[in-house]
ROKEVO-163531 format. One line per field, with one value per residue: residue number from 0; residue in one letter; chain; z, y, x of N, C-alpha, C in turn. Coordinates in nm, 2 decimals, always signed. Atoms other than C-alpha are relative to their C-alpha. Layout:
% residues N
i = (NUM;...)
aa = (a;...)
ch = (A;...)
n.up = (Z;...)
n.north = (Y;...)
n.east = (X;...)
ca.up = (Z;...)
ca.north = (Y;...)
ca.east = (X;...)
c.up = (Z;...)
c.north = (Y;...)
c.east = (X;...)
//
This chain:
% residues 76
i = (0;1;2;3;4;5;6;7;8;9;10;11;12;13;14;15;16;17;18;19;20;21;22;23;24;25;26;27;28;29;30;31;32;33;34;35;36;37;38;39;40;41;42;43;44;45;46;47;48;49;50;51;52;53;54;55;56;57;58;59;60;61;62;63;64;65;66;67;68;69;70;71;72;73;74;75)
aa = (m;a;n;r;e;e;q;l;s;i;a;k;d;r;l;t;a;y;l;k;a;e;e;t;i;l;i;n;q;e;y;w;m;g;s;k;r;f;r;r;a;d;l;e;d;v;q;s;k;i;k;e;l;q;n;e;i;a;r;l;e;a;g;g;k;n;k;m;v;r;v;v;p;i;d;l)
ch = (A;A;A;A;A;A;A;A;A;A;A;A;A;A;A;A;A;A;A;A;A;A;A;A;A;A;A;A;A;A;A;A;A;A;A;A;A;A;A;A;A;A;A;A;A;A;A;A;A;A;A;A;A;A;A;A;A;A;A;A;A;A;A;A;A;A;A;A;A;A;A;A;A;A;A;A)
n.up = (-0.06;-0.01;-0.09;-0.06;+0.17;+0.07;-0.14;-0.02;+0.14;+0.00;-0.12;+0.02;+0.09;-0.05;-0.09;+0.08;+0.04;-0.05;-0.04;+0.15;+0.00;-0.15;+0.05;+0.10;-0.09;-0.08;+0.10;+0.05;-0.04;+0.12;+0.14;+0.09;+0.16;+0.06;-0.10;-0.09;-0.07;-0.03;-0.11;+0.01;-0.14;-0.14;-0.07;-0.16;+0.04;+0.11;-0.08;-0.06;+0.07;+0.00;-0.11;+0.00;+0.08;-0.06;-0.11;+0.03;+0.08;-0.11;-0.03;+0.09;+0.01;-0.15;+0.00;-0.10;-0.14;-0.13;+0.00;-0.09;-0.02;-0.15;-0.11;-0.11;-0.09;-0.12;-0.12;+0.00)
n.north = (-0.07;+0.07;+0.11;-0.08;-0.03;-0.11;-0.15;-0.06;-0.08;-0.16;-0.13;-0.09;-0.08;-0.12;-0.11;-0.06;-0.08;-0.12;-0.06;-0.09;-0.09;-0.05;-0.08;-0.14;-0.11;-0.09;-0.05;-0.09;+0.02;-0.05;-0.04;-0.07;+0.05;-0.16;-0.08;+0.08;+0.00;+0.12;+0.04;+0.13;+0.08;-0.06;+0.08;+0.06;+0.09;+0.12;+0.06;+0.09;+0.12;+0.11;+0.07;+0.09;+0.11;+0.11;+0.12;+0.09;+0.06;+0.07;+0.10;+0.10;+0.10;+0.06;+0.13;+0.02;+0.05;-0.09;+0.04;+0.01;+0.13;-0.01;+0.14;-0.03;+0.11;+0.06;+0.04;+0.14)
n.east = (-0.15;-0.12;-0.08;-0.10;-0.13;+0.09;+0.05;-0.12;-0.07;+0.07;-0.02;-0.16;+0.04;+0.07;-0.14;-0.07;+0.04;+0.02;-0.12;-0.04;+0.09;-0.06;-0.13;+0.07;+0.06;-0.10;-0.07;+0.04;+0.14;+0.11;-0.04;+0.12;-0.04;+0.12;+0.05;+0.10;-0.09;+0.05;-0.07;+0.02;+0.03;-0.08;-0.08;+0.05;+0.10;-0.10;-0.10;+0.04;+0.03;-0.06;+0.00;+0.12;-0.03;-0.09;+0.05;+0.03;-0.15;-0.07;+0.08;-0.02;-0.15;+0.01;+0.06;+0.11;-0.04;+0.04;+0.18;+0.05;+0.05;+0.05;-0.02;+0.12;-0.05;+0.13;-0.06;+0.07)
ca.up = (-0.60;-0.65;-0.52;-0.29;-0.60;-0.78;-0.50;-0.46;-0.79;-0.81;-0.52;-0.62;-0.95;-0.76;-0.53;-0.84;-1.00;-0.70;-0.63;-1.01;-0.93;-0.57;-0.79;-1.05;-0.77;-0.60;-0.94;-1.04;-0.86;-1.14;-1.49;-1.78;-2.15;-2.33;-2.11;-1.94;-1.58;-1.44;-1.10;-1.02;-0.71;-0.34;-0.22;+0.12;-0.06;-0.32;+0.02;+0.23;-0.04;-0.07;+0.29;+0.27;-0.02;+0.16;+0.47;+0.26;+0.03;+0.38;+0.48;+0.17;+0.17;+0.55;+0.41;+0.65;+0.94;+1.14;+1.20;+1.49;+1.70;+2.04;+2.34;+2.57;+2.87;+3.06;+3.39;+3.45)
ca.north = (-2.21;-2.24;-2.47;-2.30;-2.29;-2.08;-1.84;-1.80;-1.72;-1.46;-1.30;-1.27;-1.15;-0.87;-0.76;-0.73;-0.52;-0.31;-0.26;-0.12;+0.09;+0.23;+0.32;+0.53;+0.71;+0.78;+0.89;+1.10;+1.15;+1.37;+1.44;+1.64;+1.50;+1.88;+2.03;+1.74;+1.69;+1.31;+1.17;+0.85;+0.60;+0.73;+0.62;+0.50;+0.29;+0.10;+0.06;-0.08;-0.33;-0.44;-0.52;-0.70;-0.94;-1.01;-1.13;-1.29;-1.42;-1.56;-1.73;-1.93;-2.03;-2.14;-2.39;-2.31;-2.40;-2.09;-2.22;-2.16;-2.46;-2.42;-2.68;-2.71;-2.91;-3.15;-3.22;-3.62)
ca.east = (-1.63;-1.30;-1.06;-0.80;-0.51;-0.76;-0.86;-0.48;-0.36;-0.67;-0.57;-0.19;-0.33;-0.54;-0.22;-0.04;-0.25;-0.34;+0.03;+0.07;-0.22;-0.09;+0.25;+0.04;-0.13;+0.20;+0.33;+0.07;-0.27;-0.48;-0.39;-0.57;-0.60;-0.74;-0.98;-1.10;-0.93;-0.90;-0.84;-0.74;-0.85;-0.77;-0.44;-0.62;-0.87;-0.60;-0.36;-0.61;-0.74;-0.38;-0.36;-0.69;-0.57;-0.24;-0.41;-0.61;-0.30;-0.12;-0.45;-0.46;-0.10;-0.14;-0.38;-0.67;-0.42;-0.56;-0.93;-1.07;-1.18;-1.42;-1.36;-1.65;-1.47;-1.74;-1.66;-1.77)
c.up = (-0.04;+0.05;+0.04;-0.09;-0.02;+0.06;+0.01;-0.11;-0.05;+0.05;-0.04;-0.12;+0.04;+0.05;-0.10;-0.05;+0.08;+0.02;-0.14;+0.01;+0.15;-0.10;-0.09;+0.06;+0.04;-0.09;-0.04;+0.04;-0.10;-0.13;-0.08;-0.15;-0.04;+0.12;+0.09;+0.12;+0.10;+0.11;+0.07;+0.16;+0.11;+0.03;+0.13;-0.05;-0.06;+0.13;+0.09;-0.08;+0.00;+0.14;+0.00;-0.06;+0.05;+0.10;-0.09;-0.08;+0.12;+0.05;-0.07;+0.00;+0.14;-0.06;+0.10;+0.18;+0.13;+0.00;+0.16;+0.06;+0.19;+0.05;+0.10;+0.11;+0.08;+0.11;+0.08;+0.16)
c.north = (-0.09;-0.02;+0.13;+0.05;+0.11;+0.15;+0.07;+0.09;+0.13;+0.07;+0.07;+0.06;+0.14;+0.09;+0.06;+0.09;+0.18;+0.06;+0.08;+0.12;+0.11;+0.10;+0.11;+0.08;+0.07;+0.07;+0.16;-0.02;+0.04;+0.03;+0.05;-0.08;+0.15;+0.02;-0.08;-0.05;-0.19;-0.05;-0.14;-0.05;+0.06;-0.09;-0.09;-0.12;-0.12;-0.05;-0.08;-0.14;-0.08;-0.04;-0.09;-0.13;-0.05;-0.07;-0.11;-0.13;-0.10;-0.10;-0.12;-0.08;-0.08;-0.11;-0.01;-0.06;+0.09;+0.01;-0.02;-0.07;+0.03;-0.13;+0.04;-0.13;-0.04;-0.07;-0.16;-0.03)
c.east = (+0.12;+0.05;+0.13;+0.15;-0.07;-0.03;+0.15;+0.06;-0.10;+0.06;+0.12;-0.02;-0.05;+0.10;+0.05;-0.03;-0.05;+0.11;+0.03;-0.10;+0.06;+0.15;-0.05;-0.04;+0.12;+0.10;-0.04;-0.16;-0.13;+0.10;-0.07;+0.03;-0.13;-0.04;-0.06;+0.13;-0.02;+0.09;-0.01;-0.06;+0.09;+0.08;-0.05;-0.07;+0.09;+0.08;-0.05;-0.03;+0.15;+0.04;-0.08;+0.08;+0.15;+0.00;-0.07;+0.10;+0.06;-0.12;-0.03;+0.09;+0.01;-0.09;-0.12;+0.07;-0.05;-0.14;-0.03;-0.09;-0.06;+0.01;-0.15;+0.04;-0.17;+0.06;-0.06;+0.03)
//
């Protein structure tokens, strides 16, 4: 498995690609080439993935500081 820095780099690259896809969709959702009609990915799906990647990047940049710890008090 890739280390944290590699995962962060991959996530940032994917985020950049999704942001470009979002921009393209916002400009033109459908287009024609000759007699064929093409439809780009759904905007909602792309925006959902953008939020997911932003959260993943924030988690990776935090360096795992947001780990949950369970403490069980013991009465002696």
